[in-house]
C-alpha angles and dihedrals in degrees: 000000000000122000118260146158126233122209118201147158131216142182093038092308093311087117130044120193144186128191130178145189110210105163096125093040092055092044089053091051091049091052093048093052103026090231126187117243093263093046090048090052093049095045092041092056092051093045090051092051091045092057093051093044090046094062088052087069115100106210128069090229097044116122129199123203124191117193124184119189119183140163093239124105094267088067098204147320135230127196130175127192137179130215090268092060095252104150138183134172150149143209124231094229109028095176098056115141129190136168115263119276119258086267090057092250132124104281099233092156091054092048093052099036125179122338139089145294120226121201117196124185117191105196099165095269125129091267128023118242109252131183130174128198133174121259112255099195109344088241090114099223094065090044092054091045087057091046093054092048097047105031103031098024090227115135103228143170116212122190122181132171144173119186115197128204121227090254090060095255122128114259097185137338135181145102150190142246116202120183136187119225119228092254095053112138121240096244091052090050093050094046092049092048090054092050094048091048090057093060111100104172132014092200092051089053093047092046090053101035098035099200138064089234091058090044090057090043088055092052102033104022091113092051100066094261117213117194108211106179147332126229128192116239128196146161104265131166120191096198118136139167089260091056091047089051089057090050091052091049090051093062090067145257096273094055093048089051089054090052090051091049089055086063094212136117111256127217121213120192126204110234092210101054105007093239113157127222123191124208120193123213089256091053090050090051089053090052090048090054090054089074113092 
């Protein structure tokens, strides 16, 4: 089954909801970066959220960036997504290992630690929209729930999960974002809060229910759920040698001249997908000549 995101409404449009299955996407990310189980879980949660938040964007060229910086051993994570739910991302320390949490789970919160999450939306304006909030737990879902409430003033419930197999492959990954509209009635709010509070594990639900549609049906089935559309989501990096050339040019003429003087081929790696690009001395000389 391919990965995809479902968008829906419920309770006569008083609730909007997103749910996603991202098992293959997270496995692809793990393979690109050779992440440890705990790093895969942390990155997978943020990638899953990035896909759902990406399709909330209005414009075809809009780009969302999620940055988490913590004082834990993982260091930080960065994810970007577009409005078509193409996502990419990386962790600062992909090989981090920690003992299980007291609940016997991967200790994502311990790996990330205390810090902040930064949400940047580039919507083609002069300046991107940027908002920063403190991390509540480092578990990602709770931190994004807090972000939505404080920065966007949208009461939200975010659930994210990545279940790993013992051989370090991804068993299942996915999540949901459920939001209340400003005109939501009090009884709807209370009923939804009770339902959300009863959810113990996103990965258990996905393992049992298999699809995002059934996940939303489980949560919102009593709220007159209306599935609007489905969108594919995948790990996708748009890096290329041409883009890397622009990045090299941006560091400046003096620095390129120093590379040329070293008289060695350089290797540049893409943070987002770990692809490598080599530039010979002759190619560097051509870039150097591009300066006027």
